[in-house]
C-alpha positions as CSV (number, residue, x, y, z in Angstrom):
1,X,8.2,-69.0,-14.9
2,X,12.3,-68.9,-14.4
3,X,12.7,-67.6,-17.7
4,X,10.1,-64.8,-17.3
5,X,11.4,-63.9,-14.1
6,X,15.0,-63.6,-15.4
7,X,13.6,-61.7,-18.4
8,X,11.7,-59.5,-16.1
9,X,14.8,-58.9,-14.0
10,X,17.1,-58.2,-17.2
11,X,14.5,-55.6,-18.2
12,X,14.5,-53.8,-15.1
13,X,18.3,-54.0,-15.0
14,X,18.2,-52.3,-18.6
15,X,15.9,-49.8,-17.9
16,X,17.6,-48.7,-14.2
17,X,21.1,-48.4,-16.3
18,X,19.3,-46.5,-18.9
19,X,18.1,-44.0,-16.4
20,X,21.3,-43.8,-15.0
21,X,23.0,-43.1,-18.2
22,X,20.4,-40.6,-19.1
23,X,20.6,-38.5,-15.8
24,X,24.6,-38.3,-16.2
25,X,24.0,-37.4,-19.8
26,X,21.6,-34.6,-19.2
27,X,23.8,-33.6,-16.0
28,X,26.6,-33.1,-18.7
29,X,24.3,-31.6,-21.1
30,X,23.3,-28.6,-18.5
31,X,26.8,-28.2,-17.5
32,X,27.8,-27.7,-21.3
33,X,24.7,-25.4,-21.8
34,X,25.9,-23.4,-18.4
35,X,29.4,-23.0,-19.7
36,X,27.9,-22.2,-23.2
37,X,25.5,-19.5,-21.9
38,X,28.7,-17.9,-19.8
39,X,30.7,-17.7,-22.7
40,X,27.8,-16.1,-24.6
41,X,27.1,-13.9,-21.8
42,X,30.9,-12.7,-21.5
43,X,30.8,-12.1,-25.5
44,X,28.0,-9.8,-25.2
45,X,29.5,-8.0,-22.0
46,X,32.8,-7.3,-24.1
47,X,30.9,-6.3,-27.3
48,X,28.6,-4.3,-25.3
49,X,31.7,-2.3,-23.6
50,X,33.4,-2.0,-27.1
51,X,30.2,-0.3,-28.6
52,X,29.8,1.8,-25.7
53,X,33.6,3.3,-26.2
54,X,32.8,3.6,-29.7
55,X,29.6,5.6,-28.8
56,X,31.4,8.0,-26.5
57,X,34.4,8.3,-28.9
58,X,31.9,9.5,-31.6
59,X,30.0,11.6,-29.1
60,X,33.3,13.2,-28.2
61,X,34.1,14.0,-31.8
62,X,30.9,15.1,-32.7
63,X,31.0,17.8,-29.7
64,X,34.3,19.1,-31.0
65,X,33.2,19.4,-34.5
66,X,30.1,21.6,-33.2
67,X,32.7,23.7,-31.2
68,X,34.6,24.4,-33.8
69,X,31.5,25.0,-36.0
70,X,30.3,27.6,-33.4
71,X,33.7,29.3,-33.2
72,X,34.0,29.7,-36.9
73,X,30.5,31.2,-36.9
74,X,31.6,33.6,-34.2
75,X,34.7,34.9,-35.8
76,X,32.6,35.3,-39.1
77,X,30.1,37.3,-37.2
78,X,33.0,39.5,-35.7
79,X,34.3,40.0,-39.0
80,X,31.0,40.7,-40.6
81,X,30.6,43.5,-37.9
82,X,34.0,44.8,-38.3
83,X,35.7,42.5,-35.9
84,X,37.7,43.7,-32.8
85,X,39.4,46.5,-35.1
86,X,36.2,48.4,-35.1
87,X,35.2,47.9,-31.7
88,X,38.5,49.1,-30.7
89,X,38.4,52.3,-32.6
90,X,34.9,53.3,-31.1
């Protein structure tokens, strides 16, 4: 019976140590995952800001191009109608 009791004791020590190690490893894994998630979140925020800036830049360029085109069309219409010179002569 002494050997059986010692074997059970050693089995209990092994299981207890395994649970302590597993808990520590789980805690470390959670911390590591939390850190990686934070890094991923920061990366996405930076990329989102860069994308937003790029989109705003493209919208600004589009507005300027549209304004230029409208100005050119207005000048062509004025020239086709005799422009400012004809309006002054009237």
